[in-house]
C-alpha positions as CSV (number, residue, x, y, z in Angstrom):
1,M,-2.5,19.7,-45.2
2,D,-2.7,20.4,-41.4
3,L,-4.9,18.8,-38.7
4,Y,-7.6,21.6,-39.0
5,E,-8.1,21.3,-42.8
6,I,-8.3,17.4,-42.6
7,R,-11.2,17.8,-40.0
8,V,-13.0,20.4,-42.0
9,E,-12.8,18.4,-45.2
10,R,-14.1,15.3,-43.2
11,L,-17.1,17.3,-41.8
12,G,-17.9,18.5,-45.5
13,T,-17.9,15.1,-46.7
14,I,-20.4,13.9,-44.0
15,A,-22.7,16.9,-44.8
16,E,-22.6,16.2,-48.5
17,E,-23.4,12.5,-47.9
18,A,-26.4,13.4,-45.7
19,E,-27.8,15.7,-48.5
20,H,-27.5,13.0,-51.2
21,Q,-29.4,10.5,-48.9
22,G,-32.7,12.2,-49.7
23,L,-33.1,15.3,-47.4
24,S,-35.9,16.3,-49.8
25,R,-38.0,13.7,-51.1
26,E,-40.9,14.2,-53.5
27,S,-44.1,12.1,-53.2
28,T,-46.7,12.4,-55.9
29,T,-50.5,12.2,-55.2
30,M,-53.5,12.3,-57.2
31,D,-56.1,14.9,-56.4
32,R,-59.8,14.1,-56.6
33,G,-60.1,15.6,-60.3
34,G,-57.3,13.1,-61.4
35,R,-54.6,15.9,-61.4
36,T,-51.3,14.9,-60.4
37,T,-49.5,17.0,-57.8
38,R,-46.0,17.0,-56.2
39,D,-46.0,17.2,-52.5
40,V,-42.5,17.8,-51.3
41,S,-41.4,16.4,-47.9
42,T,-38.4,18.4,-46.7
43,F,-36.1,18.2,-43.9
44,Q,-33.6,20.6,-42.2
45,R,-30.2,20.8,-43.6
46,F,-27.2,21.0,-41.1
47,S,-24.0,22.7,-41.5
48,V,-20.8,22.8,-39.4
49,D,-19.4,26.1,-38.3
50,T,-15.9,26.9,-37.3
51,N,-16.5,26.4,-33.6
52,E,-17.6,22.8,-34.3
53,S,-21.1,23.3,-33.2
54,L,-24.1,22.0,-35.2
55,H,-26.7,24.4,-36.8
56,F,-29.8,23.5,-38.6
57,E,-31.3,25.7,-41.3
58,P,-34.6,25.2,-43.1
59,C,-34.5,24.4,-46.8
60,E,-35.6,27.0,-49.3
61,D,-38.5,25.0,-50.4
62,N,-41.9,25.7,-49.0
63,P,-42.8,23.4,-46.2
64,P,-45.8,21.1,-46.4
65,S,-49.3,22.3,-45.2
66,P,-49.7,21.7,-41.5
67,T,-53.0,19.9,-42.3
68,G,-51.4,17.7,-44.8
69,A,-53.4,19.0,-47.7
70,E,-52.9,21.5,-50.5
71,D,-54.9,22.7,-53.5
72,G,-57.9,20.8,-52.5
73,N,-56.2,17.6,-51.3
74,D,-57.4,16.2,-48.0
75,E,-55.5,14.3,-45.2
76,D,-56.2,10.9,-46.8
77,D,-54.1,11.8,-49.9
78,V,-50.9,12.4,-47.9
79,F,-48.2,9.6,-47.5
80,K,-50.4,7.1,-49.0
81,D,-47.4,5.2,-49.9
82,E,-46.4,3.4,-46.7
83,G,-42.9,2.4,-48.0
84,A,-42.0,6.0,-48.7
85,E,-43.0,6.7,-45.0
86,S,-40.8,3.9,-43.6
87,E,-38.0,5.2,-45.9
88,I,-38.3,8.5,-44.4
89,V,-38.0,7.1,-40.9
90,T,-35.0,5.3,-41.9
91,I,-33.3,8.3,-43.4
92,R,-34.2,10.1,-40.2
93,N,-32.6,7.6,-38.0
94,R,-29.4,7.6,-40.3
95,L,-29.3,11.3,-39.8
96,Q,-29.6,11.0,-36.0
97,G,-26.7,8.5,-36.2
98,K,-24.7,11.1,-38.2
99,V,-25.3,13.8,-35.7
100,A,-24.2,11.6,-32.9
101,E,-21.1,10.7,-34.7
102,M,-20.4,14.4,-35.5
103,E,-20.9,15.2,-31.8
104,S,-18.4,12.5,-30.9
105,F,-16.0,13.7,-33.4
106,A,-16.4,17.3,-32.1
107,G,-15.5,16.0,-28.6
108,H,-12.5,14.2,-29.9
109,L,-11.4,17.3,-31.7
110,E,-11.8,19.2,-28.4
111,E,-9.5,16.6,-26.7
112,I,-7.0,17.0,-29.5
113,F,-7.2,20.9,-29.0
114,L,-6.5,20.7,-25.3
115,T,-3.7,18.2,-25.9
116,V,-2.0,20.5,-28.4
117,E,-2.5,23.5,-26.2
118,E,-0.9,21.6,-23.4
119,N,2.0,20.4,-25.3
120,F,2.6,24.0,-26.8
121,G,2.6,25.4,-23.2
122,R,5.1,22.8,-22.2
123,Q,7.2,23.5,-25.3
124,E,7.0,27.2,-24.6
125,Q,8.2,26.7,-21.0
126,H,11.0,24.5,-22.3
127,L,12.2,27.2,-24.8
128,E,12.1,29.8,-22.0
129,Q,14.1,27.6,-19.7
130,H,16.7,27.1,-22.5
131,Y,16.8,30.9,-23.0
132,N,17.2,31.6,-19.3
133,D,19.9,28.9,-19.0
134,V,21.9,30.5,-22.1
135,L,21.7,34.0,-20.5
136,Q,22.7,32.6,-17.1
137,T,25.7,30.8,-18.7
138,L,26.8,34.0,-20.7
139,S,26.5,36.1,-17.5
140,Q,28.6,33.6,-15.7
141,R,31.2,33.6,-18.3
142,C,31.3,37.5,-18.3
143,D,31.6,37.5,-14.6
144,E,34.5,35.0,-14.7
145,R,36.2,37.1,-17.4
146,A,35.9,40.3,-15.5
147,A,37.1,38.5,-12.3
148,G,40.2,37.3,-14.3
149,L,40.9,40.7,-15.6
150,E,40.7,42.2,-12.2
151,E,43.1,39.6,-10.8
152,E,45.5,40.2,-13.5
153,K,45.5,44.0,-13.2
154,K,46.1,43.7,-9.4
155,G,49.1,41.5,-10.1
156,K,50.6,44.0,-12.6
157,L,50.1,46.9,-10.3
158,E,51.7,45.1,-7.4
159,A,54.7,44.2,-9.6
160,L,55.2,47.7,-10.8
161,Y,54.9,49.1,-7.2
162,R,57.5,46.7,-5.9
163,Q,59.9,47.7,-8.9
164,L,59.2,51.5,-8.1
165,L,60.1,50.9,-4.4
166,A,63.4,49.2,-5.4
167,C,64.3,52.1,-7.7
168,G,63.4,54.7,-4.9
169,H,65.7,52.8,-2.5
170,A,68.6,52.9,-5.1
171,M,68.1,56.6,-5.6
172,D,68.2,57.3,-1.9
173,A,71.3,55.3,-1.4
174,S,73.0,57.1,-4.4
175,K,72.0,60.6,-3.1
176,E,73.4,59.7,0.4
177,L,76.7,58.6,-1.1
178,I,77.1,61.8,-3.3
179,E,76.4,64.1,-0.2
180,K,78.8,62.1,1.8
181,A,81.6,62.5,-0.8
182,Q,80.9,66.2,-1.2
183,E,81.1,66.7,2.6
184,I,84.5,64.9,2.6
185,Y,85.8,66.9,-0.3
186,R,85.1,70.1,1.6
187,C,86.8,69.1,4.6
188,N,90.1,71.0,5.3
189,D,91.5,68.8,7.9
190,K,93.8,66.4,5.9
191,R,94.0,63.9,8.8
192,L,90.2,63.6,9.2
193,F,90.0,63.5,5.4
194,L,92.3,60.6,5.2
195,K,90.5,58.9,8.0
196,T,86.9,59.1,6.3
197,V,87.6,58.8,2.6
198,M,88.5,55.2,2.5
199,P,85.3,53.9,4.1
200,T,83.4,56.2,1.8
201,I,85.3,54.9,-1.2
202,E,84.7,51.4,-0.2
203,R,80.9,51.9,0.0
204,I,80.9,53.8,-3.4
205,E,82.7,50.6,-4.9
206,E,80.2,48.3,-3.2
207,F,77.2,50.5,-4.6
208,A,78.7,50.5,-8.0
209,K,78.9,46.8,-8.0
210,E,75.1,46.5,-7.4
211,E,73.2,46.5,-10.6
212,T,69.8,48.2,-10.8
213,D,67.4,46.6,-13.1
214,L,65.7,49.4,-14.8
215,A,63.7,47.2,-17.4
216,L,60.0,46.7,-16.9
217,K,59.2,43.3,-15.5
218,T,55.5,43.5,-16.2
219,H,54.0,43.5,-19.7
220,L,51.6,46.4,-20.1
221,E,49.4,44.3,-22.3
222,F,46.6,42.2,-20.8
223,N,46.4,38.5,-21.7
224,I,42.9,38.0,-23.4
225,P,42.0,34.4,-23.1
226,Q,39.9,32.8,-25.7
227,A,36.3,32.4,-24.5
228,D,35.0,28.9,-24.3
229,L,31.4,29.1,-25.4
230,S,31.2,25.5,-26.5
231,D,28.5,24.9,-23.8
232,V,26.5,27.8,-24.8
233,K,26.6,26.5,-28.4
234,T,25.5,23.1,-27.3
235,M,22.6,24.7,-25.3
236,M,21.6,26.8,-28.4
237,D,21.8,23.7,-30.6
238,S,19.7,21.5,-28.1
239,I,16.7,24.0,-28.5
240,N,15.9,22.3,-31.9
241,V,16.6,18.9,-30.4
242,V,14.1,16.4,-28.7
243,P,14.0,17.5,-25.1
244,A,14.7,15.2,-22.2
245,P,11.7,13.5,-20.9
246,S,9.8,14.8,-18.0
247,A,9.7,12.8,-14.7
248,P,7.4,9.8,-15.0
249,V,4.4,9.3,-12.7
250,I,4.5,6.0,-10.9
251,N,1.0,4.6,-10.4
252,P,-0.2,3.4,-6.8
253,Q,-0.3,-0.3,-6.4
254,M,-3.2,-2.1,-7.8
255,A,-5.1,-4.8,-6.0
256,N,-3.9,-8.4,-6.7
257,S,-0.8,-7.2,-8.5
258,A,1.7,-9.1,-6.5
259,T,2.9,-12.5,-5.5
260,Q,5.0,-13.5,-2.5
261,T,8.2,-12.9,-4.4
262,S,7.2,-10.5,-7.3
263,L,5.5,-7.1,-8.0
264,R,4.0,-5.8,-11.1
265,V,4.6,-2.0,-11.3
266,C,3.1,0.5,-13.8
267,W,3.9,4.2,-14.5
268,S,2.8,6.8,-17.1
269,L,4.4,9.7,-18.9
270,F,3.4,12.7,-20.9
271,S,2.1,11.7,-24.4
272,D,4.5,13.9,-26.3
273,D,7.7,12.8,-24.6
274,T,10.1,10.7,-26.6
275,V,11.6,7.8,-24.5
276,E,14.1,5.1,-25.5
277,Y,13.9,3.1,-22.2
278,Y,13.0,3.3,-18.5
279,E,14.9,2.4,-15.4
280,L,12.9,1.2,-12.5
281,Y,14.7,1.4,-9.0
282,Y,13.6,-0.5,-5.9
283,R,14.8,-1.3,-2.5
284,P,13.2,-2.9,0.6
285,V,11.9,-0.7,3.4
286,L,13.7,-1.8,6.7
287,E,11.7,-0.5,9.6
288,D,14.6,-1.2,12.0
289,T,17.1,1.0,10.2
290,P,17.3,4.6,11.5
291,A,16.5,7.5,9.2
292,D,20.2,8.9,9.4
293,S,21.8,5.5,9.1
294,T,24.3,4.9,6.4
295,C,23.5,1.3,6.1
296,A,20.7,1.7,3.7
297,A,19.1,-1.2,1.9
298,H,20.6,-2.3,-1.2
299,E,19.1,-0.6,-4.4
300,S,18.4,-2.6,-7.4
301,K,17.6,-1.6,-11.0
302,V,15.6,-2.9,-14.0
303,K,15.8,-1.4,-17.5
304,V,12.6,-1.8,-19.5
305,K,11.2,-0.2,-22.7
306,E,7.5,-0.5,-21.6
307,T,5.7,1.5,-19.0
308,H,5.2,-1.5,-16.8
309,C,7.5,-4.1,-15.3
310,T,7.4,-7.3,-13.0
311,V,10.1,-7.4,-10.3
312,T,11.1,-10.7,-9.2
313,N,13.1,-12.3,-6.4
314,L,11.5,-10.3,-3.6
315,L,10.8,-11.0,0.1
316,P,7.2,-12.0,1.0
317,N,5.0,-9.4,2.9
318,A,7.7,-6.8,2.6
319,Q,7.5,-3.2,1.6
320,Y,9.4,-1.9,-1.3
321,E,10.2,1.6,-2.2
322,L,10.1,2.2,-6.0
323,W,10.9,5.1,-8.4
324,V,11.5,5.3,-12.2
325,T,13.3,7.5,-14.7
326,A,12.9,7.8,-18.4
327,T,15.9,8.2,-20.9
328,N,16.2,9.4,-24.6
329,T,19.1,10.7,-26.8
330,T,19.1,14.1,-25.0
331,G,19.3,12.8,-21.5
332,I,17.6,11.3,-18.3
333,S,14.4,12.6,-16.8
334,P,14.1,13.5,-13.1
335,A,13.1,10.6,-10.9
336,S,9.4,10.1,-10.2
337,E,8.1,10.3,-6.7
338,K,8.7,7.3,-4.6
339,A,5.8,4.8,-4.2
340,L,5.4,2.0,-1.8
341,Y,4.5,-1.4,-2.9
342,M,3.8,-4.7,-0.9
343,T,4.4,-8.3,-1.8
344,V,1.8,-10.8,-0.9
345,P,2.2,-12.3,2.9
346,S,3.3,-15.4,3.9
347,P,0.7,-18.1,4.7
348,P,-0.8,-17.9,8.3
349,V,0.0,-20.5,10.8
350,I,-3.1,-22.1,12.4
351,K,-2.9,-22.8,16.1
352,Q,-4.5,-26.1,16.5
353,R,-4.2,-26.2,20.3
354,E,-6.4,-23.0,20.5
355,C,-9.0,-24.3,18.0
356,T,-12.4,-25.2,19.5
357,S,-15.7,-26.6,18.1
358,C,-19.1,-27.8,18.9
359,P,-22.0,-29.3,16.9
360,E,-23.0,-25.9,15.5
361,A,-19.8,-23.9,15.0
362,T,-15.9,-23.9,15.2
363,L,-13.5,-21.3,16.4
364,I,-10.4,-21.1,14.3
365,R,-7.3,-19.2,15.6
366,W,-4.1,-18.5,13.8
367,E,-1.0,-16.3,13.8
368,S,-0.1,-14.0,11.0
369,G,3.5,-15.3,10.5
370,N,4.5,-11.8,8.9
371,T,6.4,-9.0,10.1
372,N,4.3,-6.3,8.5
373,P,0.6,-6.2,9.3
374,V,-1.8,-7.6,6.7
375,D,-5.2,-5.9,5.7
376,S,-7.5,-9.0,6.4
377,Y,-7.7,-12.8,6.2
378,I,-9.7,-15.3,4.0
379,V,-11.0,-18.5,5.7
380,E,-11.7,-21.3,3.3
381,L,-13.7,-24.5,4.2
382,S,-14.8,-27.5,2.3
383,E,-16.9,-30.5,3.7
384,M,-15.5,-34.1,3.7
385,G,-17.5,-36.9,2.5
386,T,-18.2,-40.2,4.4
387,D,-15.5,-41.8,2.4
388,G,-12.9,-39.2,3.5
389,T,-12.7,-37.5,0.1
390,Q,-12.8,-33.7,-0.1
391,S,-16.0,-32.1,-1.5
392,G,-15.4,-30.0,-4.6
393,V,-17.4,-27.0,-3.1
394,T,-15.3,-24.6,-1.1
395,E,-16.9,-21.7,1.0
396,S,-14.9,-18.5,1.8
397,I,-15.2,-16.2,4.4
398,V,-13.5,-12.9,3.3
399,A,-12.5,-9.7,5.2
400,V,-11.8,-11.2,8.4
401,P,-10.1,-8.5,10.5
402,T,-8.3,-10.3,13.3
403,C,-6.5,-13.7,13.7
404,Q,-9.6,-15.8,14.6
405,C,-12.9,-16.6,13.1
406,L,-16.2,-18.1,14.4
407,I,-17.7,-20.2,11.7
408,Q,-21.4,-21.6,11.7
409,L,-21.3,-25.3,10.6
410,Q,-23.7,-28.3,10.3
411,P,-23.7,-30.8,13.0
412,G,-22.2,-34.2,12.5
413,R,-19.9,-33.3,9.6
414,R,-16.2,-33.1,9.0
415,Y,-14.6,-30.1,7.4
416,L,-11.1,-29.1,6.1
417,I,-10.3,-25.5,6.9
418,S,-7.4,-23.3,5.7
419,V,-6.6,-19.6,6.1
420,R,-5.0,-17.0,3.6
421,A,-3.7,-13.6,4.6
422,V,-4.5,-10.5,2.4
423,N,-2.8,-7.3,1.7
424,I,-3.1,-4.8,-1.2
425,G,-0.8,-7.0,-3.2
426,G,-3.2,-10.0,-3.1
427,P,-3.9,-13.2,-1.1
428,S,-1.2,-15.5,0.2
429,D,-1.1,-19.2,-0.3
430,R,-3.2,-21.4,1.9
431,S,-2.0,-22.3,5.3
432,D,-1.8,-25.9,6.3
433,V,-5.2,-27.5,6.4
434,V,-6.8,-28.6,9.7
435,T,-9.7,-30.9,10.1
436,V,-12.6,-29.9,12.2
437,S,-15.4,-32.4,13.3
438,T,-18.8,-31.1,14.6
439,T,-19.7,-34.6,16.1
440,G,-19.4,-33.0,19.7
441,T,-17.7,-30.4,21.7
442,F,-14.0,-30.0,21.4
443,F,-11.5,-27.9,23.4
444,H,-8.2,-27.9,25.2
445,L,-7.2,-26.9,28.7
446,L,-5.9,-23.3,29.1
447,E,-2.4,-23.8,30.5
448,Y,-1.9,-20.0,31.3
449,T,-4.9,-20.4,33.9
450,A,-3.4,-23.5,35.7
451,H,-2.3,-23.4,39.2
452,P,1.5,-23.9,39.4
453,C,1.1,-27.2,41.1
454,L,-0.7,-28.7,38.1
455,S,1.0,-30.3,34.9
456,I,-0.8,-30.5,31.8
457,S,-0.2,-33.3,29.3
458,E,1.2,-32.8,25.8
459,D,-2.2,-33.4,24.1
460,G,-3.8,-30.9,26.4
461,F,-6.5,-33.1,27.9
462,T,-5.0,-34.5,31.1
463,M,-4.1,-32.7,34.3
464,F,-1.7,-34.0,37.1
465,Y,-1.3,-32.9,40.7
466,G,1.9,-34.3,42.2
467,D,2.8,-35.2,45.7
468,E,5.7,-32.8,45.8
469,E,5.2,-29.3,47.2
470,L,6.7,-26.6,45.2
471,P,8.7,-23.8,47.1
472,I,7.1,-20.4,47.3
473,S,9.8,-19.0,44.8
474,A,8.5,-21.4,42.2
475,M,4.8,-20.3,42.8
476,A,4.8,-17.7,40.0
477,L,1.3,-16.2,39.9
478,D,-0.4,-13.8,37.6
479,D,-3.9,-12.4,37.4
480,N,-5.1,-15.3,35.2
481,T,-3.6,-18.1,37.4
482,F,-5.6,-19.8,40.1
483,A,-3.7,-19.2,43.4
484,R,-5.8,-21.0,46.1
485,C,-7.7,-23.8,44.2
486,V,-5.5,-26.1,42.3
487,A,-7.7,-25.7,39.2
488,V,-7.7,-24.9,35.4
489,L,-10.1,-23.7,32.9
490,G,-11.0,-25.2,29.6
491,D,-11.2,-23.2,26.3
492,L,-14.7,-23.8,25.4
493,I,-16.2,-22.3,22.2
494,P,-18.3,-19.2,22.7
495,V,-21.4,-20.3,21.2
496,R,-24.9,-20.5,22.9
497,G,-26.0,-23.9,22.3
498,R,-25.5,-27.4,23.6
499,H,-22.2,-28.6,24.9
500,Y,-21.2,-32.0,26.2
501,W,-18.0,-33.5,27.5
502,E,-16.8,-36.2,29.9
503,V,-14.3,-36.4,32.8
504,E,-12.7,-39.6,33.9
505,V,-11.2,-39.7,37.5
506,D,-10.1,-42.3,40.0
507,D,-12.1,-43.2,43.2
508,G,-9.3,-41.9,45.4
509,T,-9.1,-38.5,43.8
510,E,-10.8,-35.5,45.3
511,F,-12.0,-33.2,42.5
512,R,-14.2,-30.4,41.4
513,I,-15.6,-30.3,37.9
514,G,-18.1,-27.8,36.3
515,V,-18.2,-24.4,34.6
516,A,-17.0,-20.9,35.6
517,Y,-17.1,-17.4,34.2
518,E,-13.8,-16.3,32.6
519,D,-13.5,-13.7,35.4
520,T,-14.2,-16.0,38.1
521,E,-12.2,-15.1,41.4
522,R,-8.9,-16.8,41.2
523,N,-8.3,-16.8,45.0
524,S,-11.5,-18.6,45.7
525,Y,-12.4,-22.2,45.4
526,L,-14.7,-23.4,42.5
527,G,-18.3,-23.4,43.7
528,A,-17.6,-21.2,46.7
529,N,-18.7,-18.0,44.7
530,N,-21.6,-17.1,42.4
531,T,-19.4,-17.1,39.2
532,S,-18.9,-20.9,39.2
533,W,-20.9,-24.1,39.4
534,C,-19.3,-27.5,40.2
535,M,-19.6,-31.1,41.3
536,R,-17.3,-31.8,44.2
537,H,-16.0,-35.2,45.4
538,I,-14.8,-35.6,49.0
539,L,-13.2,-38.5,50.6
540,T,-14.3,-39.3,54.1
541,P,-13.3,-42.2,56.6
542,T,-16.7,-43.8,56.0
543,R,-17.9,-42.9,52.5
544,H,-17.4,-40.9,49.2
545,K,-19.3,-37.6,49.6
546,Y,-20.6,-35.6,46.6
547,E,-21.7,-32.0,46.6
548,F,-23.0,-29.8,43.9
549,L,-21.8,-26.3,44.7
550,H,-22.9,-22.8,43.7
551,N,-22.1,-19.7,45.8
552,G,-21.1,-22.1,48.6
553,C,-24.5,-23.8,48.8
554,S,-25.3,-27.5,47.9
555,P,-28.5,-29.5,48.0
556,D,-28.6,-32.6,50.2
557,L,-28.0,-35.5,47.9
558,R,-26.5,-38.8,48.3
559,I,-24.9,-40.9,45.5
560,T,-24.5,-44.4,46.1
561,V,-22.5,-45.6,43.1
562,N,-19.2,-43.7,42.7
563,P,-19.1,-42.4,39.1
564,V,-15.7,-43.0,37.4
565,R,-16.6,-41.3,34.1
566,I,-18.9,-38.2,34.6
567,G,-20.8,-36.5,31.7
568,V,-21.3,-32.8,31.8
569,A,-24.1,-31.3,29.6
570,L,-24.4,-27.5,29.3
571,D,-27.5,-26.1,27.6
572,Y,-27.5,-22.4,27.3
573,D,-31.0,-22.1,25.7
574,R,-32.6,-23.9,28.7
575,G,-30.1,-22.5,31.3
576,T,-29.1,-25.9,32.6
577,L,-25.9,-27.6,33.7
578,S,-26.4,-31.4,34.2
579,F,-24.1,-34.1,35.5
580,F,-24.4,-37.8,34.7
581,N,-22.8,-41.1,35.6
582,V,-21.9,-42.3,32.0
583,D,-21.5,-45.9,32.8
584,L,-25.0,-46.2,34.3
585,E,-26.5,-43.5,32.1
586,Q,-27.7,-42.1,35.4
587,H,-28.7,-38.3,36.0
588,L,-26.8,-37.0,39.0
589,H,-27.9,-33.4,39.3
590,T,-28.9,-30.2,37.3
591,F,-28.1,-26.6,37.9
592,Q,-30.8,-24.2,36.7
593,S,-29.2,-20.8,35.9
594,H,-29.5,-18.0,33.4
595,F,-25.9,-17.7,32.3
596,R,-25.4,-14.0,31.6
597,N,-21.9,-14.6,29.9
598,Y,-20.1,-17.5,28.2
599,V,-18.6,-19.9,30.6
600,H,-15.7,-22.1,30.6
601,P,-15.2,-25.7,31.7
602,C,-13.3,-25.7,35.0
603,F,-11.4,-28.6,36.6
604,S,-9.7,-28.9,40.0
605,L,-7.9,-31.4,42.2
606,D,-8.0,-31.2,45.9
607,N,-5.4,-33.8,46.6
608,P,-2.7,-35.5,44.3
609,G,-4.1,-37.4,41.5
610,A,-4.9,-37.0,37.8
611,L,-8.0,-36.1,35.7
612,T,-8.6,-36.6,32.0
613,V,-11.1,-34.7,29.8
614,H,-12.8,-36.4,26.9
615,N,-14.4,-34.3,24.3
616,A,-15.3,-34.3,20.6
617,I,-17.8,-37.0,21.4
618,E,-21.5,-37.1,20.7
619,A,-23.8,-36.3,23.4
620,P,-25.9,-39.3,24.5
621,E,-29.6,-39.1,23.9
622,Y,-30.5,-39.0,27.6
623,T,-28.4,-35.9,28.3
624,F,-30.7,-33.3,26.8
625,I,-34.2,-34.7,27.4
């Protein structure tokens, strides 16, 4: 029984079952005269045609009256039995379920039909290919045979021609000797006869000694070799054998299908191919290797029976080229097209010296730590409790495109922050955790902006200006380095809010402290232009002089107590920059300005000395009143 007969038999069984479930149901009613009548409630019967579509035909029984009454029966006498009506609804629902099932089955049959048709087409192509290969092989054998016979014929003719030339030369020599002997014989001069006869006799004796081979050295029959058609027979026999598999199709890499050292690879094959095992080949893609280089990456191979495989012992964040072949008893399939897979990246490295914070946010910077680019990064943070324990709640910021992230935080808290790198293979392990406090503003000094005469301490918070003058050759300057003013900028977080830090100086140090735009003129002094605001300390023979400079102008102020620890309060919302004597909690001066861009802390020493920045401290209450 073939597939078609099985499907038709199944459809017939479904139709028969539907008929026996009460497609026609009789309900009895009593007319007004007490006469019992039979009111037949009928349904449409369905049948299945050969094209697998459903057809509905009305039953031969007469349908009920549209008004629900017949032979004097009125509407109240129809379907008085509520149980019968509910049963009819149940049967109808069951029929609808059967119809849906048959439609699904018809769709399945259509899929099978398409699959069989596709497989038949592929088998037909396979047979045609075998036929063409057999004809090509026979034609090649025929050409080889004809070429061999032609070569043999040429050799025989050349041998016969050489033998014919040798006989002709012998005949010419014999004819010449005969003519010479006849000429001597006719000579009447005896003296001349005696003189010439002896050389002629010697030549005749020498010619007689030479043997002329008159036997044929070449056989006239041609050598007919036995044709080797074993490969043709093998090809003919292989027509009825399972064909070799088609080339597998390797799937693109799925998300989260890798680790730092492994890849999960999947592929597919035609459903009718018979396969005993697969061989997965892979090798790393080396970007530095030229395309024509003979030093290609080492190729590895894995043998599996399934259509998936996990490759291990790989490099992190590395691209791998993969392809697969299928093998059965007939042979090996062609290789699939090569696909590129990537392992998960290595964990990023957070640059703690470049991380800044304030009571409202933190800016985390890191470096990828991977040769190949990654798709994005994930920043994970969790809050620390007052007892120093980590909170169980972890917040993730996903799809970060660059190697930095500005995170909004709650003031007065401590957070643990880590970063993951993500590519198509999945996320990396966490980086080393850094602790961020939002108690106050935290930043380091930007060494790349420092004047060459300045030295920055290892912790990044103290600057030194020595007594020794550097030679001109050592004054290596660039566009970011201060050239005239011995100054440096601080790496303040770019958040428009409130920021506070403190500066500690000696009485004998001349300094400038304040803020400046990032693009402030490097060949100008702090406070001498409209891109910087600063407090300046000048030593005179009689007193300590303080100026609050912006664009070269300063108000006429006098400070009687020299501040040793100066507080700087920056408020973007109010547009103020204030200076305080921390020891006395005394307000010194406030700049009013609408800062169009973010500013950086700036520090300058006008004579040899040292200056220390204190940050990550809570702003006193009097600073932002």
